[in-house]
N, C-alpha and C positions, 0 to 999 in steps of 0.2 A: 274380329269382324270389321270389315271396312265400313266407313260411315255411309257410303252410298248403298250398302247392302242391307240396311235396316228395313225390315218388312213387317207387314201386319201379322198379328197373331190371330187367336180364335175370335169368332164373332157369333153373336146370336141374332140372326136376321129377324126372327119372329119378335124378339124383345125390342129390337131397334125400331121395327115397324110400328109396334104398339106405342112406344115412346113418341115417335113422330106424330102419330094420330092424336095422342093426348095433348101434346104441345100445340098442335094446330088448333085444336078446340079451345085451348086456353089463351094462346097468344096471337092467333090469326096470322096476318102477314108479317108479324115480328119474328116468325119462324121462316127462314129461307132455306130452300133445299136445291136451288139451282147450282149447276156445276161451277159456274164462274164465281159465285159467292163462296161456295165451299172451298174452291181452290185458293181464293184470296185469304181465307182463314187457315189455310195450311201453308201460307207463304213463309218462306225461310230465306234469310239473307246469306245463307251459306250454301254449300252444294249438297247437303243432305236432301235426299229425295222427299218431295212433298207427299204427305199422307192425309187425304181429305177426310173431314168429319162427314157424318150423314146429314147434318143439319146445323144451322146457325140460329141461335136465339139472341135477340137484342134485349138485354135486361135494362130496365129503367128504374129499378128500386131494389132494395134488399129483399123485399117480399117476393119480387120476381125471381131472384136468385134462389131463395128458399123453395119456391114452387118448382123450379126447374130441377133442382137437386133432388127433391122428394120424388118427383116423377121418374127421374133417371134411376135413383136408388132402388125404387120399387121393382125395376126391371134389370138392375145391375148393369146399366149402360154407362159408358164413360162420359165424363164431363171434362172439357178442356177449356180453361179460362183463357180469354184473348183480350189483350189491351190494344196495342197498335201494331203488333207483329214485328217489332224491331229487334227481337232477341236473335242470337247468333248460333245457338246450338240445338235447333230443332224443338224448342220448348212447346210450340203450338201445334206440332204434328199430332195426328190422331191415328196411331198405329193399329188400333182395333176399331176404328170408326167411333161413332158416338156423337155427342152434341158439343159444338163450339159455343161457349157462352161469351158473347161479345159485350164487354163492359163499357164501351165508348160513350154510351148515352148516360151512364152514371158518372157525370162530370161536374158535379156541383161542389162548392165549398160549403160545408155544413156549419162551421163556426170558425172564427178567428179570435184569438185571445191575445191582443197586443201586449198587455202587461206581462203575461206569462211567456210571450214569444213562442206560441204554438198555434197550430190550426188543425182542424179535422176536415178531411176531404173524402169524397167518394173516389173509388179507385180509377175511374176512367179519365179523370182530369189529367192533362199533360203538364209537365213541369213548366213549359213556357206559358201556358194559359194560367197556371197557378201564380207564377211570378208577375204576370201582367195584372192580375186582380189584386195582388198584395202590394203593389208599388206604392199606393197612397198611404199605406200604413207605416212606411219606413222600414219594412221587413222584407226578407226574401228567403226562398228555399234554395240552399246553395249547392245541392248535389246536381252535377252536370255531366251526364254520361255521353254527351255529344248529340245523340239522337233525341228528338222530341218525344221521349218515351212517356207512357202513362205512369202515374204514381203507383198504382197497384202492381204493374209489371216491374217497376223498379224495386218495389219491396219484395216481390216474389223471387227475383233473381239476385237480391242483395247487391244492387248496382252501386257504382261509385262514379269516378270520372276525374276530370282535371282538377277539381277543387278539393279532392279528398285529403291532400296533405295537410290542409288547414282545418277543414270542416268535417272530416271523417266520411264515412260511407253511409248507406241506408241503414246498416246495422246500428250505427251510432245515432241516427236522427229519426228513427221511428220510435215513438213513445208507446203506442198501442195500436192494435188493429181489432176490428170485428171481422169474423169469418164464419161462413156457413160450412159446417163439416159434412162428411159423407152421410150422416144420419139425417141431414136436413135441419139441424139445430144451429142457430146463430149464437156464437160465443164472443165475449169481449176479453181480451188478454190482459188488460191493465187499465188503470185510471190515468189521469193526466199528471199526477205528481211526478216530479223529476227523478225521484228515487223511491224504491220500494224493496222490502225484504219479504214480501208476501208470496210464499210458495214458489213453484217452478216459474222460470222466465219463459212463458209461452209466447211472448212477443217475439223473442229471438228465434223460437222454434218455427214460427210462420214466416219470418223474414228470411228468405233464402230457400224456402221449401218448394218453390217453383210450381205451386198449385197442386202439389201431390197430397196435401193434408186438408185442404179446404179452399174455398173461394173467398178471397178478401172482399169485404163490402164497405169498409171504411178504414182510413189510415189517419192516425194522429201524429203530426210531425213537429219536430223542433224547427224553429225558424231562427234566422240570424239578422242582425241589423245591417241595413245597407250601408257600406262603409262611406265615410265622409270623402275619402280620396282613394283613387286607384291608380297605380302606375304599372306599366308592363313593358317588356322589351325582349330582345333576342341577343344571345351571345354565342359566337362561333368558337369551336374548339378544334384542335388538331386531331384528337382521337376521342373515341368513346370513353376510354379510361380517364382522360383529363376531365371530360364533362361530368362523369360520375363522381370523381374526386371532389369537384366543386359542389355537387349535390350533397354529398356526405358532410362536407365542412359547413355548408349552409344550415343543414338540419342540426348538426352538433352545436353550432353557435347559437341556436335558439332563434334565428331570424324567422319571424312568423310569415314565411312565404305562403301565398294562397295557391299558386299554381307553379309547378316547375316540371316542364314537359321536355322529354328527350326525343330528338328526331335524328336518325342517322343520315349520312350523306346522300343516299339514294332518295330518301323521303324528302329531303330539302330540295333536291333537283326537281322532283315531281311537283312540290308546292310552288317553286319558282315558276315553272312552266304553266301550271294550272291557274295560279292566283296572280300572275304578273308581278312576282317579287324578284329581287336580285340579291338574295343572301349568298354568302360564300357556300359552295357545295361541299361542306364539311359537316361533321356532327355539330349539333346546336342545341342549346337550351332555350325554350320559350318560358318566360317568367311573368308572374303578376304578384303585386303586393297590395294589400288592403290596409287602411287605417286612416290616420289624420294626414293632412298635407305634409307636415313636418316628418311624420312617421314613415311615410312611403319614400320620401327623399332619403332619409337615413338608411332604410332597408336597401334601397337600390344602390346607394353608395357603398354599403358594407358588402353587398354581393359583388360589385365591381372590383373591390379589393380581392375578394376570394377568387374571382375568375382570373384576375391577373396572376395571382400566386399559383394557380393551377394551369397556367399556360393558355388561358383563353384570350380571345380578341377583345376589342372594345365592347363594353356593354352599353348599348344605346337603348334608352328607355323613354317612354312616352306617358304623359298624363292625359293627353287629348283623347276623348272618348272615341272619336271616329278612327283615329290611328290605331287605338287598341282593338277596336272592333274588327278592323281589317286583319290585324295580327291573329286574333283568335278565330276569325272566320276561316283563315288559311289553315289553322291547325285543325278545326273541325271538318274542313273539306279534305283532310289528308286521304281519306278512303277514295274519294272521287279523283283526286289528283293522282294517286297511285295507279288507278285503273288505266290512266293514259300512258303509263310506261309500257304497256303491252295492249294496244287497242284490239278489241274483240275477245280478249281473254276473260275467263271467269276468275273468281277470287274466293278464297276462304280466309276469314279473319279469325285468328286464334290468339289466345293470351295466356301468359303464365305470370307468376309473381314470386320473387325471391327476396331475402333480406337485402337491404340496400347495399350492404358491404359486399355482396356477391353480384350486384347488378352488372358491373362492367365486365366481369369475367364471363358471366352467363351470356350477355349480349355478344361479346366478342367470339365466344365459341359458337354461338348461333350463326353469326355472320360467316364464319369459316365453313360451317356445315352447309349454308345456303350456296356458297360458291362451289364447294365440292359436289353438291347435288345438282348444280346447273339450273337453279331456280332464280326467278326474279321475285324478291320478297323484301320490300322495305320494312323498317322497324320504327315504331313510335312507342313512347313509354311515359307513364306517369311516374317519373323518376323519383319523386319524393317518397313514394311508398314501395318502390321496387317492382312495379307492375309494368310489363311491356307487351305490345301487340305486334304480331307479324302478319302481314297480308300477303298470302301466297298467290301469285298469279299463275294461271295454268290453262291449258287447252282442255276444255271439258269433254272433248271428243277423243282425247288421247289417253287410252287406258294406262299405258306405261307411265305417262307423266303424272296421272292421278296417283298411281301407286308410289311413285317417287315422292310426291307431295305428302301422302299419308305417312310414309316411312319417316320423312323429315319431321312431321308434326309429332309422331310418336317419340322420336329422339328428343325433340324440344321439351316435351312433358317429362320425360325421364331425366333430362338435364336439370330442369327446375326442381324436381324432387331430390336429386342428388345434392343440390345446394340447400336442402331443407326448406324448399319453397312449396308452392302449390301449383296444381295443374290449371287452375283458373283463378285469377285475381278478381274478376268482375263479370265475366260472361256467363258463369254458371255451368252446370253439368249437362242438363237436358239429355239428349240422346248422344250428342257428339263426343262427350268426354266420359261416358259411363265406364269405359274400360280402365280409366286411369284412377278412378276414385278408390278402389280397393288397394291399389299400389300406394296411394297417399295415406289412407286412414286405416287400412287393415281391418281388424275386428270391429272397429267403430261402425263400419257399414252394417254389421249385423244388428247393432243397437238401433240404427236408423230403420232397418227393416222391421224391428219389433214395434217401434213407434208407429210406423206406417200401418202395420197390421192391426194395431190397437184402434187407431182412429179411422181407418178405412179398410175394414176386413175383406171387402169384395173388390178392392183395387179399382175403384171407379174414378178416383180423382187424378186426372192427368196421368194415366198409366204409361209405363214404358219410359219414364224419365228418372234420372239420377242413378237408379240401380234397378235390377230386376228382383222379383220376390222369390225366385227359385233357389 
């Protein structure tokens, strides 16, 4: 089934009408049913067709969430949690209509525990807002997916980003959540202790569940100390293979690199044009080191030696905050830079992840596939953990081109699985990658279905995502 062909299933118009009337009585103008607002909450940054909810409720407390879920559950009406809409696989679409539960007003920090290096926040706070408020504590939350995503959305999609090679992903940095399940009950998955052997690990169950098991109402996070010194820089390589060899050697030598990002030659060209840079238009690694002043100098020098051994160019690195900010702004603007390679074209961003020993081979095969298919599709990657992204540019009015792009994405996912990788390193499954999950996990998907049926027997929590229940 083509991504653009996903359509709504059965609807109960009477039930939805009753839910909207009840919500209007309870929430007043915090329930919005205008088409523009509903379309905004079906927003998707890929080319999956938008599927609008029937209404949008702006929650301001956990009690609001419980109330909305209880009302919806009584009429078996879908609930679709919404953070800031930055997800990439149709996670916030409403294939059967229902209620979009906007969490953006639940954006408070509940508590910060500096001695324990953790904090508890509401799900609507964004990572940038959280770090701005944490700055005076000497701590920060290190997960950086690029977009200024909400913490609840990041937990729900098990997000990661450029810092994952040192600090891990959301899976590693969420200590506990509270969530409202389909029954309308709020549960807490764990305490704040750094380790526990108490029963099933429900925290990990909800992190990455994409809202299909419940609505997250708070998240307890691990924090990290703001490093004393940071250095960053760029190193050009002749080939993808050379760059990946440098990555592997860096990881194997135990150099505590914080970021190590791979950009192919086409993406470097785009970044040069968009961000006013003048890097050689060859594959490159963007790196960052965290630690003491002496430590980051030593790490940068060690990497320079590795780069030279692997055929890389001169590794020029900076400790100046403004220079580093320009470097990483260029990396985070890679999406917008790539769009300029084909003005007026649409884009679909897709990701896979493989063992880092297979990264070079997988990327090189993918590049050959892109050329043979006749696509424009630059590649960027979180090379330290084997995750890379392909941005496919295409004419959204050209059916044949869309078919070529979809076929390419299918081969990309099959290629990653053949290398014992995954169809998604950080974007999640949503609607867009549902067909690949059984190929990756086989009978494990049936276990997921059993869990879903147990916690959400009427399939009201973000239905039509991750897998179907048939």
